[in-house]
C-alpha positions as CSV (number, residue, x, y, z in Angstrom):
1,X,-13.6,22.7,6.4
2,X,-13.9,19.0,6.8
3,X,-11.7,16.1,5.8
4,X,-13.8,13.4,4.5
5,X,-13.0,9.6,4.0
6,X,-15.2,7.3,2.0
7,X,-15.0,3.6,1.8
8,X,-17.4,2.0,-1.0
9,X,-17.7,-1.5,-0.3
10,X,-19.7,-4.3,-1.8
11,X,-22.8,-3.8,0.6
12,X,-22.4,-0.3,2.4
13,X,-20.7,3.1,1.5
14,X,-19.3,4.4,4.9
15,X,-18.2,8.0,5.6
16,X,-16.0,9.4,8.4
17,X,-15.3,13.0,8.6
18,X,-13.3,15.3,10.8
19,X,-13.1,19.2,11.1
20,X,-9.8,20.7,10.4
21,X,-8.4,22.2,13.3
22,X,-11.5,21.3,15.6
23,X,-12.6,18.1,17.4
24,X,-16.0,17.6,15.7
25,X,-16.4,14.0,14.0
26,X,-19.4,12.8,11.7
27,X,-20.2,9.3,10.5
28,X,-22.6,7.8,8.0
29,X,-23.5,4.7,6.3
30,X,-25.9,4.3,3.3
31,X,-26.1,1.1,1.2
32,X,-23.9,1.1,-1.9
33,X,-25.5,1.8,-5.2
34,X,-24.1,-0.6,-7.4
35,X,-25.5,0.8,-10.7
36,X,-23.6,4.0,-10.0
37,X,-21.4,3.9,-7.0
38,X,-20.9,7.9,-7.2
39,X,-24.6,8.2,-6.3
40,X,-23.8,6.2,-2.9
41,X,-20.8,8.7,-2.3
42,X,-23.0,11.6,-2.6
43,X,-25.6,9.9,-0.4
44,X,-23.1,9.4,2.4
45,X,-22.2,12.9,2.5
46,X,-25.7,14.2,2.5
47,X,-26.6,11.7,5.0
48,X,-23.7,12.8,7.6
49,X,-25.0,16.5,6.9
50,X,-22.1,17.9,5.2
51,X,-22.3,20.4,2.4
52,X,-19.7,19.5,-0.2
53,X,-18.4,22.8,-0.6
54,X,-17.2,22.6,2.9
55,X,-14.9,19.8,2.2
56,X,-11.4,20.5,1.7
57,X,-10.0,16.9,1.0
58,X,-12.3,13.8,0.0
59,X,-10.2,10.6,0.5
60,X,-12.1,7.6,-1.4
61,X,-11.4,4.0,-1.1
62,X,-13.2,1.9,-3.5
63,X,-13.8,-1.7,-4.6
64,X,-14.8,-0.6,-8.2
65,X,-11.5,-2.2,-9.7
66,X,-11.7,-5.0,-7.6
67,X,-15.3,-6.0,-8.5
68,X,-14.8,-5.4,-12.1
69,X,-11.9,-8.0,-12.2
70,X,-13.7,-10.3,-10.1
71,X,-16.9,-10.3,-12.2
72,X,-15.2,-9.7,-15.7
73,X,-16.9,-6.6,-16.2
74,X,-14.6,-4.8,-18.2
75,X,-13.9,-4.2,-22.0
76,X,-12.1,-6.5,-24.1
77,X,-8.3,-5.8,-24.0
78,X,-5.3,-7.0,-25.9
79,X,-1.9,-7.9,-25.1
80,X,1.5,-7.8,-27.1
81,X,4.4,-9.8,-25.9
82,X,7.6,-11.5,-26.9
83,X,7.4,-14.6,-29.0
84,X,7.2,-17.6,-27.0
85,X,5.5,-15.9,-23.9
86,X,1.8,-15.3,-25.3
87,X,0.7,-17.7,-22.6
88,X,2.6,-16.5,-19.6
89,X,-0.3,-15.0,-17.7
90,X,-2.2,-18.1,-18.1
91,X,0.5,-20.7,-17.2
92,X,1.5,-18.7,-14.0
93,X,4.0,-19.7,-11.5
94,X,3.5,-23.2,-10.1
95,X,1.1,-21.9,-7.6
96,X,-2.2,-23.8,-7.2
97,X,-5.1,-23.4,-4.5
98,X,-5.4,-27.1,-3.9
99,X,-1.8,-28.7,-4.3
100,X,-3.1,-32.2,-5.0
101,X,-6.4,-31.7,-6.7
102,X,-6.2,-32.7,-10.3
103,X,-9.7,-31.5,-11.2
104,X,-9.1,-27.9,-9.8
105,X,-10.2,-25.2,-12.5
106,X,-7.3,-22.6,-13.2
107,X,-8.7,-19.0,-13.1
108,X,-9.6,-17.4,-16.5
109,X,-6.7,-15.3,-17.7
110,X,-7.4,-11.4,-17.5
111,X,-6.9,-11.3,-21.4
112,X,-8.4,-13.8,-23.8
113,X,-5.8,-15.7,-25.8
114,X,-7.2,-14.6,-29.1
115,X,-6.3,-11.1,-28.2
116,X,-3.0,-12.0,-27.1
117,X,-0.3,-11.3,-29.8
118,X,3.4,-12.2,-29.9
119,X,6.2,-10.6,-31.8
120,X,9.7,-11.3,-32.8
121,X,12.0,-9.1,-30.5
122,X,14.6,-9.8,-27.7
123,X,16.5,-8.1,-25.2
124,X,18.8,-10.1,-23.0
125,X,19.0,-10.2,-19.1
126,X,21.3,-7.2,-19.1
127,X,19.2,-5.1,-21.4
128,X,21.2,-5.4,-24.5
129,X,19.2,-6.0,-27.9
130,X,19.4,-9.3,-29.2
131,X,17.1,-9.0,-32.1
132,X,15.4,-5.9,-33.1
133,X,11.8,-5.4,-33.0
134,X,9.7,-6.7,-36.2
135,X,8.3,-3.5,-37.4
136,X,6.2,-5.0,-40.0
137,X,4.7,-7.4,-37.8
138,X,4.1,-4.7,-35.2
139,X,2.2,-2.8,-37.7
140,X,0.1,-5.9,-38.8
141,X,-0.8,-6.6,-34.8
142,X,-1.8,-2.8,-34.5
143,X,-4.1,-3.3,-37.5
144,X,-5.6,-6.3,-36.2
145,X,-6.2,-4.5,-32.7
146,X,-7.8,-2.0,-34.8
147,X,-10.0,-4.5,-36.5
148,X,-11.1,-5.8,-33.6
149,X,-12.2,-2.6,-32.0
150,X,-10.1,-2.9,-29.1
151,X,-9.8,0.2,-26.8
152,X,-7.1,-1.0,-24.2
153,X,-3.6,-2.6,-24.9
154,X,-0.9,-4.1,-22.5
155,X,2.6,-4.3,-23.8
156,X,4.9,-6.6,-21.8
157,X,8.2,-7.8,-23.4
158,X,10.7,-10.2,-21.7
159,X,13.4,-8.4,-19.9
160,X,11.9,-4.9,-20.6
161,X,12.4,-4.1,-17.0
162,X,16.2,-3.7,-17.5
163,X,15.7,-1.9,-21.0
164,X,12.3,-0.6,-22.3
165,X,13.1,0.5,-25.8
166,X,11.2,-2.2,-27.6
167,X,8.1,-1.8,-25.5
168,X,8.2,1.9,-26.2
169,X,8.6,1.2,-30.0
170,X,5.8,-1.0,-30.0
171,X,3.6,1.5,-27.9
172,X,4.2,4.3,-30.7
173,X,3.3,1.9,-33.3
174,X,0.1,0.9,-31.7
175,X,-0.8,4.6,-31.1
176,X,0.1,5.4,-34.8
177,X,-2.5,3.2,-35.8
178,X,-5.1,3.6,-32.9
179,X,-4.8,7.0,-31.9
180,X,-6.5,7.6,-28.7
181,X,-6.4,3.9,-27.2
182,X,-5.4,3.1,-24.0
183,X,-1.7,1.6,-24.1
184,X,0.3,0.6,-21.2
185,X,3.7,-1.0,-21.0
186,X,5.0,-3.5,-18.4
187,X,8.3,-1.2,-17.9
188,X,6.0,1.8,-17.0
189,X,3.8,-0.4,-15.0
190,X,6.1,-2.4,-12.7
191,X,9.6,-2.5,-14.0
192,X,10.7,-5.8,-11.8
193,X,12.3,-9.0,-12.2
194,X,10.0,-12.4,-13.0
195,X,7.8,-12.0,-16.1
196,X,4.7,-13.5,-14.8
197,X,3.9,-11.0,-12.1
198,X,5.0,-8.1,-14.5
199,X,2.7,-9.4,-17.2
200,X,-0.3,-10.1,-15.1
201,X,0.0,-6.6,-13.4
202,X,0.2,-4.9,-16.9
203,X,-3.0,-6.8,-18.1
204,X,-4.8,-6.1,-15.1
205,X,-3.8,-2.3,-15.7
206,X,-5.0,-2.2,-19.3
207,X,-8.2,-4.0,-18.4
208,X,-9.4,-1.6,-15.7
209,X,-8.0,1.6,-17.2
210,X,-11.3,2.3,-19.1
211,X,-13.4,1.3,-16.0
212,X,-11.8,3.3,-13.5
213,X,-11.4,6.4,-15.7
214,X,-15.2,6.4,-16.3
215,X,-16.0,5.8,-12.8
216,X,-13.6,8.7,-11.6
217,X,-15.0,10.9,-14.4
218,X,-18.4,10.4,-13.2
219,X,-17.6,10.9,-9.6
220,X,-15.6,14.1,-10.2
221,X,-18.6,15.6,-12.2
222,X,-21.1,14.5,-9.6
223,X,-19.0,16.1,-6.8
224,X,-18.6,19.2,-8.9
225,X,-22.4,19.6,-9.5
226,X,-23.0,19.3,-6.1
227,X,-20.7,22.1,-5.1
228,X,-17.6,20.4,-4.0
229,X,-14.2,22.3,-4.9
230,X,-11.7,20.5,-2.8
231,X,-9.0,17.8,-3.6
232,X,-10.2,14.2,-4.5
233,X,-7.7,11.8,-3.3
234,X,-7.8,8.0,-3.9
235,X,-6.7,5.3,-1.3
236,X,-4.1,2.9,-2.8
237,X,-3.5,-0.9,-2.2
238,X,-0.2,0.1,-0.5
239,X,-2.3,2.1,2.1
240,X,-1.4,5.5,0.9
241,X,-3.3,8.2,-1.0
242,X,-2.7,9.7,-4.4
243,X,-4.4,12.3,-6.7
244,X,-7.5,11.0,-8.7
245,X,-5.5,11.7,-12.0
246,X,-2.7,9.4,-11.0
247,X,-5.4,6.8,-10.0
248,X,-7.1,7.1,-13.2
249,X,-3.8,5.8,-15.1
250,X,-2.8,3.5,-12.5
251,X,-5.9,1.3,-11.6
252,X,-3.9,-1.7,-10.5
253,X,-2.8,0.2,-7.6
254,X,-6.5,0.2,-6.4
255,X,-7.4,-3.4,-6.0
256,X,-7.1,-3.5,-2.1
257,X,-8.0,0.2,-2.1
258,X,-11.0,-0.2,0.3
259,X,-9.6,-2.7,3.0
260,X,-6.2,-0.7,3.0
261,X,-8.4,2.3,4.8
262,X,-8.7,0.2,7.9
263,X,-5.3,-1.0,7.8
264,X,-4.0,2.8,7.8
265,X,-6.2,3.3,10.7
266,X,-4.9,0.5,12.5
267,X,-1.4,1.8,12.4
268,X,-2.6,5.1,13.3
269,X,-4.4,3.7,16.4
270,X,-1.0,1.9,17.3
271,X,0.9,5.1,17.2
272,X,-1.9,7.2,19.0
273,X,-2.3,4.6,21.9
274,X,1.3,4.2,22.3
275,X,0.9,0.7,24.4
276,X,-0.2,-1.8,21.5
277,X,2.4,-1.7,18.8
278,X,1.3,-5.3,17.4
279,X,-2.0,-5.5,16.4
280,X,-4.0,-8.0,14.4
281,X,-6.7,-6.3,12.9
282,X,-10.0,-7.9,11.7
283,X,-12.6,-6.4,9.3
284,X,-15.9,-8.2,9.2
285,X,-18.0,-6.5,6.2
286,X,-21.2,-7.3,4.3
287,X,-19.3,-9.8,1.7
288,X,-15.7,-10.9,3.6
289,X,-13.5,-11.2,6.7
290,X,-10.2,-9.6,6.2
291,X,-7.2,-10.0,8.5
292,X,-4.0,-8.4,8.7
293,X,-1.0,-7.2,10.9
294,X,0.3,-4.0,12.3
295,X,4.0,-5.0,13.5
296,X,5.7,-2.4,15.7
297,X,3.6,0.3,14.4
298,X,4.4,-0.5,10.8
299,X,2.1,-2.1,7.9
300,X,3.7,-5.1,6.3
301,X,3.4,-5.0,2.6
302,X,3.5,-8.1,0.1
303,X,5.3,-7.3,-2.9
304,X,3.8,-10.3,-4.8
305,X,0.4,-10.7,-3.6
306,X,-2.2,-13.3,-5.2
307,X,-5.4,-11.7,-6.8
308,X,-7.9,-13.8,-8.7
309,X,-5.5,-16.6,-8.9
310,X,-2.5,-14.6,-10.4
311,X,0.8,-13.7,-8.5
312,X,1.0,-10.1,-9.2
313,X,4.0,-7.6,-9.1
314,X,2.3,-5.2,-7.1
315,X,3.0,-3.8,-3.5
316,X,-0.2,-4.3,-1.3
317,X,-1.0,-4.2,2.5
318,X,-0.8,-7.7,3.6
319,X,-4.3,-9.1,4.2
320,X,-5.9,-12.4,4.2
321,X,-9.5,-12.9,3.2
322,X,-12.3,-15.2,3.6
323,X,-15.8,-15.3,2.2
324,X,-17.6,-15.0,5.5
325,X,-19.5,-11.4,6.0
326,X,-22.8,-10.4,7.3
327,X,-24.3,-10.7,3.7
328,X,-22.5,-14.1,3.1
329,X,-25.2,-16.8,1.6
330,X,-25.6,-19.9,3.9
331,X,-26.4,-23.1,2.2
332,X,-26.3,-26.8,2.3
333,X,-24.4,-28.8,-0.4
334,X,-25.6,-32.0,-1.8
335,X,-24.0,-34.0,1.2
336,X,-26.0,-31.6,3.5
337,X,-22.7,-30.1,4.7
338,X,-23.2,-26.5,5.9
339,X,-21.5,-24.0,3.6
340,X,-21.1,-20.3,4.2
341,X,-20.0,-17.9,1.3
342,X,-18.3,-16.7,-0.8
343,X,-21.6,-15.5,-2.8
344,X,-22.9,-12.6,-1.2
345,X,-25.9,-10.5,-0.8
346,X,-24.3,-7.3,-1.2
347,X,-26.6,-4.4,-0.6
348,X,-29.6,-6.6,-0.8
349,X,-28.7,-7.7,2.9
350,X,-30.7,-11.0,3.2
351,X,-33.8,-12.5,3.2
352,X,-35.0,-10.1,5.6
353,X,-34.8,-7.4,3.1
354,X,-34.2,-7.8,-0.8
355,X,-32.2,-11.2,-1.3
356,X,-33.7,-14.3,-2.1
357,X,-31.3,-16.5,-0.1
358,X,-30.4,-17.1,3.7
359,X,-27.5,-14.8,4.8
360,X,-25.6,-14.5,8.1
361,X,-27.6,-11.2,8.8
362,X,-30.8,-13.3,8.5
363,X,-29.4,-15.7,11.3
364,X,-28.5,-12.6,13.5
365,X,-31.9,-11.3,13.0
366,X,-33.7,-14.7,13.5
367,X,-31.6,-15.2,16.9
368,X,-32.3,-11.7,18.3
369,X,-28.8,-10.2,18.1
370,X,-29.8,-7.8,15.3
371,X,-32.9,-5.7,15.7
372,X,-34.9,-5.7,12.6
373,X,-36.4,-2.2,13.4
374,X,-33.1,-0.5,14.0
375,X,-31.0,-1.5,10.9
376,X,-29.2,1.8,9.9
377,X,-30.7,3.5,12.7
378,X,-34.2,2.4,11.7
379,X,-34.0,3.8,8.3
380,X,-33.9,0.4,6.8
381,X,-36.7,-2.1,7.9
382,X,-35.7,-5.7,8.1
383,X,-38.4,-8.5,8.0
384,X,-38.0,-10.8,10.9
385,X,-40.6,-13.3,9.8
386,X,-38.7,-13.6,6.3
387,X,-35.5,-14.3,8.2
388,X,-36.9,-17.2,10.3
389,X,-38.5,-18.6,7.4
390,X,-35.4,-18.6,5.4
391,X,-33.2,-20.2,8.4
392,X,-36.1,-22.8,8.9
393,X,-36.2,-23.8,5.1
394,X,-32.6,-23.6,4.3
395,X,-30.9,-25.4,7.1
396,X,-33.2,-26.2,10.1
397,X,-35.9,-28.5,8.3
398,X,-33.5,-30.2,6.0
399,X,-31.2,-31.1,8.9
400,X,-34.2,-32.0,11.1
401,X,-33.2,-29.7,13.9
402,X,-34.9,-26.8,15.6
403,X,-34.5,-23.3,14.3
404,X,-32.3,-22.0,17.1
405,X,-29.8,-24.8,17.0
406,X,-29.4,-24.3,13.4
407,X,-28.7,-20.7,13.8
408,X,-26.0,-21.3,16.4
409,X,-24.4,-23.7,14.5
410,X,-24.3,-21.5,11.7
411,X,-22.6,-18.8,13.8
412,X,-19.9,-21.3,15.2
413,X,-19.1,-22.4,11.7
414,X,-18.7,-18.7,10.7
415,X,-17.0,-18.0,13.9
416,X,-14.7,-20.8,13.4
417,X,-13.6,-19.7,9.8
418,X,-12.9,-16.3,11.1
419,X,-10.7,-17.3,14.1
420,X,-8.9,-19.8,11.9
421,X,-7.9,-16.9,9.7
422,X,-6.8,-14.8,12.7
423,X,-4.9,-17.5,14.1
424,X,-3.0,-18.4,11.1
425,X,-2.2,-15.1,10.3
426,X,-0.1,-14.8,13.6
427,X,0.9,-18.5,14.2
428,X,2.1,-19.3,10.5
429,X,4.4,-16.4,10.9
430,X,5.8,-17.6,14.1
431,X,4.2,-14.6,16.2
432,X,3.3,-14.9,19.9
433,X,-0.7,-14.1,20.1
434,X,0.1,-12.9,23.8
435,X,2.0,-10.0,22.2
436,X,-0.9,-8.7,20.1
437,X,-3.9,-6.6,20.5
438,X,-7.0,-7.8,18.4
439,X,-8.5,-4.8,16.8
440,X,-12.2,-5.6,15.4
441,X,-14.1,-3.5,13.0
442,X,-16.3,-3.5,9.9
443,X,-20.0,-3.1,10.2
444,X,-20.5,-6.5,11.4
445,X,-17.4,-6.9,13.5
446,X,-18.9,-5.8,16.9
447,X,-21.6,-8.3,16.3
448,X,-19.3,-11.4,15.9
449,X,-16.4,-10.4,18.0
450,X,-17.7,-12.5,21.0
451,X,-17.4,-15.8,19.0
452,X,-14.4,-15.5,16.7
453,X,-12.1,-13.9,19.4
454,X,-12.5,-16.7,21.8
455,X,-9.4,-18.6,22.4
456,X,-7.2,-16.7,20.4
457,X,-5.0,-16.0,23.4
458,X,-4.1,-12.4,22.6
459,X,-3.3,-9.7,25.2
460,X,-6.5,-7.5,24.7
461,X,-9.6,-7.1,22.2
462,X,-10.7,-3.8,21.4
463,X,-13.1,-1.9,18.9
464,X,-14.5,1.6,18.4
465,X,-17.7,3.0,18.4
466,X,-17.4,4.0,15.0
467,X,-16.1,0.6,14.1
468,X,-18.6,0.4,10.7
469,X,-16.8,3.4,9.4
470,X,-13.3,2.4,10.4
471,X,-12.0,2.0,6.8
472,X,-13.3,5.4,6.1
473,X,-11.7,6.9,9.0
474,X,-8.5,5.3,7.8
475,X,-8.7,6.8,4.4
476,X,-9.4,10.4,6.0
477,X,-5.9,10.0,7.4
478,X,-3.8,7.9,5.4
479,X,-0.4,9.4,4.4
480,X,0.3,10.7,0.9
481,X,2.7,8.4,-0.4
482,X,4.0,6.8,-3.6
483,X,6.1,3.3,-3.9
484,X,8.4,2.8,-6.7
485,X,9.9,-0.5,-7.6
486,X,12.8,-1.1,-9.8
487,X,14.3,-4.7,-11.0
488,X,18.0,-4.9,-10.3
489,X,20.0,-8.4,-10.4
490,X,23.2,-8.7,-8.7
491,X,25.2,-10.8,-6.6
492,X,27.7,-10.3,-3.6
493,X,29.9,-13.2,-2.8
494,X,32.1,-13.2,0.1
495,X,35.1,-13.1,-1.9
496,X,33.7,-10.3,-4.3
497,X,36.4,-7.9,-4.8
498,X,36.2,-4.2,-3.9
499,X,35.9,-3.1,-7.4
500,X,32.8,-5.5,-8.0
501,X,31.2,-4.3,-4.7
502,X,31.7,-0.6,-5.7
503,X,30.4,-1.0,-9.2
504,X,27.1,-2.8,-7.7
505,X,27.0,0.1,-4.9
506,X,27.1,3.0,-7.5
507,X,24.6,1.3,-9.7
508,X,22.2,0.9,-6.8
509,X,22.7,4.4,-5.7
510,X,22.0,5.7,-9.1
511,X,18.8,3.8,-9.5
512,X,17.7,5.1,-6.1
513,X,18.5,8.8,-7.1
514,X,16.3,8.2,-10.4
515,X,13.6,6.8,-8.3
516,X,13.8,9.9,-5.9
517,X,13.4,12.3,-9.0
518,X,10.4,10.4,-10.4
519,X,8.6,10.2,-7.0
520,X,9.0,13.9,-6.3
521,X,7.8,14.8,-9.8
522,X,4.7,12.6,-9.4
523,X,4.1,14.5,-6.0
524,X,4.9,17.9,-7.4
525,X,2.3,17.3,-10.2
526,X,-0.3,16.5,-7.5
527,X,0.2,19.5,-5.6
528,X,2.3,18.2,-2.8
529,X,5.1,20.2,-0.9
530,X,8.2,18.4,-2.1
531,X,10.3,20.1,0.7
532,X,8.4,17.7,3.0
533,X,9.0,14.6,1.0
534,X,10.7,11.8,3.2
535,X,12.2,8.9,1.5
536,X,12.6,5.3,3.0
537,X,14.9,2.9,0.8
538,X,14.7,-1.0,0.7
539,X,16.0,-3.9,-1.2
540,X,14.6,-7.3,-1.8
541,X,17.5,-10.0,-1.3
542,X,18.1,-13.6,-0.4
543,X,21.0,-15.7,0.0
544,X,22.4,-17.4,-3.5
545,X,20.3,-20.4,-4.0
546,X,17.1,-19.4,-2.1
547,X,14.0,-19.2,-4.0
548,X,12.2,-16.3,-2.4
549,X,13.7,-12.8,-1.7
550,X,13.2,-11.0,1.7
551,X,12.2,-7.1,2.2
552,X,15.2,-5.5,3.5
553,X,14.8,-2.1,4.7
554,X,17.8,0.3,4.8
555,X,18.6,2.6,7.4
556,X,20.1,5.3,5.3
557,X,19.6,8.9,5.1
558,X,19.8,9.3,1.1
559,X,20.4,7.4,-2.0
560,X,24.4,7.9,-1.8
561,X,24.6,5.8,1.2
562,X,23.3,2.8,-0.7
563,X,26.4,2.8,-2.5
564,X,28.1,0.9,0.8
565,X,27.6,-2.8,-0.2
566,X,28.7,-4.0,2.9
567,X,25.9,-1.7,4.6
568,X,23.4,-3.5,2.5
569,X,24.8,-7.1,3.4
570,X,24.7,-6.1,7.0
571,X,21.0,-4.7,6.7
572,X,20.0,-8.2,5.2
573,X,21.5,-10.3,7.9
574,X,19.9,-7.8,10.4
575,X,16.4,-8.7,9.1
576,X,17.1,-12.3,8.4
577,X,17.9,-12.9,12.1
578,X,14.7,-11.3,13.0
579,X,12.9,-14.1,11.2
580,X,15.0,-17.3,11.6
581,X,17.5,-18.2,14.4
582,X,21.1,-18.0,14.2
583,X,21.8,-21.3,12.9
584,X,19.7,-20.6,9.7
585,X,22.2,-18.1,8.3
586,X,24.2,-19.1,5.3
587,X,26.7,-16.0,4.8
588,X,29.2,-18.2,3.3
589,X,27.0,-18.8,0.1
590,X,26.9,-15.0,-0.8
591,X,23.8,-12.7,-1.6
592,X,21.6,-12.2,-4.4
593,X,19.6,-8.9,-5.0
594,X,16.7,-8.9,-7.1
595,X,14.9,-5.6,-6.5
596,X,15.0,-2.0,-5.2
597,X,12.1,0.0,-3.6
598,X,11.6,3.5,-2.5
599,X,8.6,4.6,-0.5
600,X,8.2,8.4,-0.8
601,X,5.8,10.2,1.6
602,X,4.5,13.4,3.1
603,X,3.3,14.2,6.6
604,X,-0.2,13.1,6.9
605,X,-2.8,15.3,8.5
606,X,-4.3,13.9,11.8
607,X,-7.5,14.4,13.5
608,X,-7.4,15.7,16.8
609,X,-8.5,12.8,19.1
610,X,-10.2,13.9,22.4
611,X,-9.1,12.3,25.7
612,X,-11.8,12.5,27.9
613,X,-12.2,12.4,31.9
614,X,-13.5,9.0,33.1
615,X,-17.1,8.8,34.4
616,X,-18.5,6.4,36.7
617,X,-18.3,2.6,35.9
618,X,-21.9,2.5,36.0
619,X,-23.8,3.9,32.7
620,X,-26.2,6.5,33.3
621,X,-29.9,5.6,33.1
622,X,-30.6,7.6,29.7
623,X,-28.2,4.9,28.0
624,X,-30.5,1.9,28.7
625,X,-33.1,1.1,26.0
626,X,-34.7,-2.1,27.5
627,X,-34.2,-5.8,27.0
628,X,-34.7,-8.2,24.2
629,X,-34.9,-11.9,24.1
630,X,-31.9,-13.6,22.1
631,X,-31.1,-17.4,21.5
632,X,-27.7,-17.4,22.5
633,X,-25.8,-20.7,22.0
634,X,-29.1,-22.5,21.6
635,X,-30.5,-21.2,24.9
636,X,-32.7,-18.3,25.3
637,X,-32.1,-15.4,27.6
638,X,-32.8,-11.9,28.1
639,X,-29.9,-9.3,26.9
640,X,-30.0,-5.7,28.2
641,X,-30.2,-3.4,25.4
642,X,-28.0,0.1,25.4
643,X,-27.6,2.9,23.4
644,X,-24.0,3.4,22.2
645,X,-24.2,7.3,21.9
646,X,-25.3,7.7,25.7
647,X,-22.3,5.7,27.0
648,X,-19.4,7.5,28.7
649,X,-15.7,6.8,29.1
650,X,-15.0,4.8,32.1
651,X,-18.2,3.0,31.8
652,X,-18.1,-0.7,32.3
653,X,-21.3,-2.8,30.8
654,X,-21.5,-6.5,31.6
655,X,-23.0,-9.0,29.5
656,X,-25.5,-10.4,28.6
657,X,-26.0,-7.1,26.7
658,X,-26.3,-5.4,23.2
659,X,-25.3,-2.0,22.6
660,X,-26.8,-0.4,19.4
661,X,-25.8,2.1,17.1
662,X,-27.2,3.4,13.8
663,X,-24.3,1.7,12.1
664,X,-23.4,-1.7,14.0
665,X,-24.3,-3.7,16.8
666,X,-22.0,-4.8,19.6
667,X,-22.8,-8.3,21.3
668,X,-21.7,-8.9,24.9
669,X,-22.5,-12.4,25.9
670,X,-23.0,-13.8,29.4
671,X,-19.8,-13.7,31.7
672,X,-18.0,-11.1,29.6
673,X,-18.1,-7.3,29.6
674,X,-17.0,-4.2,27.8
675,X,-15.0,-1.1,29.1
676,X,-14.9,2.4,27.6
677,X,-11.3,3.9,28.2
678,X,-10.3,7.6,28.0
679,X,-10.3,7.8,24.0
680,X,-13.7,5.9,23.7
681,X,-11.9,2.8,22.5
682,X,-14.0,-0.5,23.7
683,X,-12.0,-3.2,25.5
684,X,-13.8,-6.5,25.6
685,X,-13.3,-9.6,28.0
């Protein structure tokens, strides 16, 4: 039986499969079918030569929810909130993309103002009812929603993370008047402190539930018709997988579903190799360049990431993105300044295929890096003449420069954008690049690695032959995991008496215990063996007076041990001194806790990765394909061309060279080389 990972991106749908109990591995890459992404999933399975009936587990990473939110392609949703908080999701949290630009446009709210209703009700910060829910007005709002033919509603009341009684009352009234409607509450979605993130996350859930339920139902039906009888699992933004039924009801957890697969595999690679605990991983896809870190083998999580201009209360893998991918549009603004992205050709690739504008792929074709006759192994033919014409008309002629200078300049701009994003990810957080390995993947990663990795100062630069299906591989071996977060506000001062500390400790231990039960119930419902569940505990805390709380993992074996308040304080101090110098500590001011979290996981299935005997450094003759003229950095030179599948562990290939594969192209410039190690990991330098 096969375990299959599938990553549906904006341009390509990638597949990686491995045989349970064996060493066979299969990959495929097809163009994403935007009209129905389920078609692309089945196309990828067919392209790999796998019978759907032979798949035991299909792990699916998807950008469907992301695309729906970015393009506003979702049914109208409504929101009901406390009087005075109708505009919370629009006001935001003081965050602006450009701090000093008075003309910048605020992002459009997820739910239109005319469909946001407020009602008289109030809980205080400790969860005590101050004003009861106005039932008459609640019924009137429910009738308005019915008259507007709204099919999805978000209910988000202030302080409901402490006491959800009023939200539950409102939900029952809405469903009473509108049976069958999608109705979600913020206390069920993300019961945490700070209303903007909680409200915005709940709004996203309400808006995308109809979209994702429709997509997953269609996907399930298509797979069943094709003979699939295995388990369909969905990759979440936090890097774990969950059952499809949970994913239908929690689409807000899928916003970074696709990129999370690559992060999961980067952590796996760190564990497998053992000599690269710190990795900066870079995913060069068709639409964007995504960069993130693995620190000491662990995946960093952001608890309040930004998405579409909103700060969400939602744990996601820590990624930064720039709109620089192989399909990114290239253009000149009115001042004749070169611009790249964020518009993308998606599955239309570029002028060399179906798009009507110049893209980065066109530039790579025109300069000779990408063979137009071997795109996707020759299954898709690219038009070299159209690529050249697009580069000439869009950039070279308007700037009065030759074609190849224009192309090299474009790649330099793109490389700089990518390099800046990678360097910022390390340096802005105080990390030393010399302690990191740069991992390059994505279909366009090996094409551009020679450029954007220059000058990073990292210990090693690596990629893999299946770089184009890397995120799909990560999905296939992601751990089965749920994260639970719960808002809990308490202070612990240096002079706090033992009675106060004991009360806080008991409350925290009780909340952790309840979270354990909820997580176990979720996993049991999805068929997991609850005897294998491992729990990891943590809090978000800060010194009293600080604005932001810090993720503080707790080295405890069970919920009961969280009752030790002194242990919680010690864990915070240990974490804090890992980030800041000793002189930046302020224990005398006391501590504030704002949130608890629990990670529940079961052991993940891992592919058997063969370790090969090393062959001779010189590649065998069958690997050599020929040579091709490439305009590299404005200068024409001959690059030798090699076939990826014919190269062996131990081979060393000096540049200038191009290693072609049906799914990607690896460029080795002059004065550089690549080396294949015993795991067929490719080292560049």
